[in-house]
N, C-alpha and C positions, 0 to 999 in steps of 0.2 A: 645823243643827238644824231638824227639821220641826215647825213650829208649826201645821199644818193641823188643822182641827177641824170637827165638824158644826155646832157653834154657838159664837158668840162673845158675850160679855157685857161691858157697860161697867165692871163691877167687875174685869175681868181673867180671870174664869172662862171656860174653854174646855171644852166638853162634847165628848166623843168624840176628845180630843186624844191624839196619840202621846206628847207631852211631859207629864209630871206637873204638877199644879197645887199642889204642896205646898211650894214655896219652899225645897226642899232640907232640910226638917226631918226629923230622925231621933231614935228613942228607943232608948237603950242598955238592954240587959237588966238593967243595975244601976239603971235608973230615971232616969238623966240624959238631958237633951235636948241635941242638938248639931246644928250645920249641916253638910251635906256638904262645903261649901267650906273648913270649918275642919278637916277630917280631914287627917291627914298620911300620905302614901303611904310604904310600907315595901317592901322587896325581897320577893319571893315566897318563901314558906316551906312546908315539907311539912306542917307542923301549927302550929296557933296556939291559944292559950287566950283570945285577945281576944274579947269578947262581940260578938254579932251586932247589927247595927243594923236596927231595924224602921222602917217608915213610921209616922207618928203617926196613929192613928185620930182621927176628927173629935171624938169624945166625950172625948178626952183633951186637947184643946186648951186648955180652961180650966186644967187642971193644969199643962200646959206654961207657960202665961202666969204662973201663980202661982210656978213654980219656975225661971223663966228666970234664967240666970246672966249674961246680957248683954242689952243693948238689941237687938242683932241677932237673938237667939233670940226675944225677946219680939215684935219686929215680924214676924217670920216666922209665929210662932203667931197673932198678932192678924189678920194678913192672911188666913190660912186660916180663922180663926173667922169673920171678916166675910163671907167667901164662903160658908162653911157655913151661916150664919144666913140667908143670902139664898136658899138652896136652896127653901124652901117657896114663896117668891114665884115662883121660876122655874116651879114646877109649876102655880101658879095662872095664870101668864102663858101657858104652853103651851096649857093647857085653853081659856083664853079666846080665844087667837089661833086655835086649831084650830076652835073652834065658830063663830067669826066667818067664817073662811075657808070653812067648809063651807056656810054660808048664801050667801056671795058666789058660790061655785062653782055651787051649786044654781040660783041665780037666772040665771047666765050660761047654764048648759045648757038651762034652760027657754026662753031667749030664742034659743038656737042649737041647735035639735034637729038630730039626724042625719037629713037629708032624702034620702040616697042610696037609690035603688032597687036591686033585685038586679043590674041591669046595671051601674050605677055601682060597686057593690062588686066585681063580677066584673072590671071594668076596673081596679081598683086605686085608685079615687078615695079620698082620705083623708077620714075624718070630721072634723068641727069639732074643733079642739084647743084646750083651755082655757088661757088666760093671764089673769092677774089684770087686770081692767079698770082703767085709770088713774082715779083719783079714788074707788076703792072704799073703804069704811070701814076704818079701821086704828085700833083702840081697844085698850086694855090695862087690867088691874085697878089699882085705887089702891093705891099703896105706902105702908104705914104702919109705920115702924120700931118694933119693940118697945123696951121700956126696956133689955133686955139688948143688943140691937143698938146702940142709941144710946150706951151706956156704952162698949162696945168701940170704936165708931167715933170717939167723942170722944178716947178715950185714944190710939188709933192716930194720929189726926189731929195731936195735940199733939206726939208724937214726930216724925212725918214733917215737920211744919211746921219744926221745929228742924233737921232734916236738910237739907230744901230750902234753908232760909235760910243754911245752912252750905255751900251749893253741892254737896251730896251727890248724886251722879247717880242716876237711876233710879226716883225715886219721885213726881215731879211729877204724872203722870197719875193715880196712885192717890190722891193728896192732893186733887186737884181732884174726883174722883169721890166721895171720902169727904165732902168738903164738900157736894156737890150732893145726896147721898143724906140728908144731915141738913137739907136745905132752907137751907143757908147759901150762897145763890147768888152773893152779892157776892164772898165770900171764894173760892169756886170759880172764878169768872171771873178774879180777880186771879191765881190760881195758874195756870190754863191759858194765860193770856196770856204766861207766862214761858217756854213750851216752846221749845226750839230748832227751827229750821226743819226739820231732818231728823226730828224726832219728831212733826211734824204729819201727820195722816193720817185714815183712816176713823174711828178711834176717837175722836180728839181733836175732830174735826168734829162727830161725833154728840154728844159731851158738851157742846161749845159750843152746839149747837142746843137741847139740853134745858135748858141754863142760861138761855138767852134765853126759853124757853117757861115758865121757873119750874116745871119738872117734876122731881121728885125720884126717880121710879121708875127703877130699873135697867132696861136695855134690851138686847134681844137683837138681833144684826145678823149679817150675813154679810160675809165679806172678798172 
């Protein structure tokens, strides 16, 4: 599977990814919600009266949570809702970072003007090429979770805490990040320290750094 994306975020969101971010959640035309992995394969038929399964729009995730017939469906919906509610912060983050980077680049260009004369250009001398100077400012907007976000994160954390305690695989990173975004740094640290060696990487190291900095903002990064 190709998990390449334009942006990666500590809550697991991938922007511009070839792989969907929806946890395999689908909505039947009958109004029921189901996970793709729970569907049963049947032989190919010339025709079928089985209802079509749609992707679940973000605005229907609260309904999916309320109507969930299993913990698995509820978790999938709450994970999607968590990331959906984080989208407004992503927009503020991008705007903030773009503005700060524009100031940094303008200052660099002012200090490194193109001094080539016509002869230098004719001979193919390259103009100064911008690269972000070491030690340049790197700031981001404050992250303040709304009551709606906190309620969803708290409910999701409680379920995942039980699953992780029962050695259920695959949710340790999400639980650590949920705790961190709630500013529950000690709990986040305890969870992320239980990662297996093969799970440790760019994302976990960044989350660990943010825990140590007592920073609850979700963060964009590149792989």
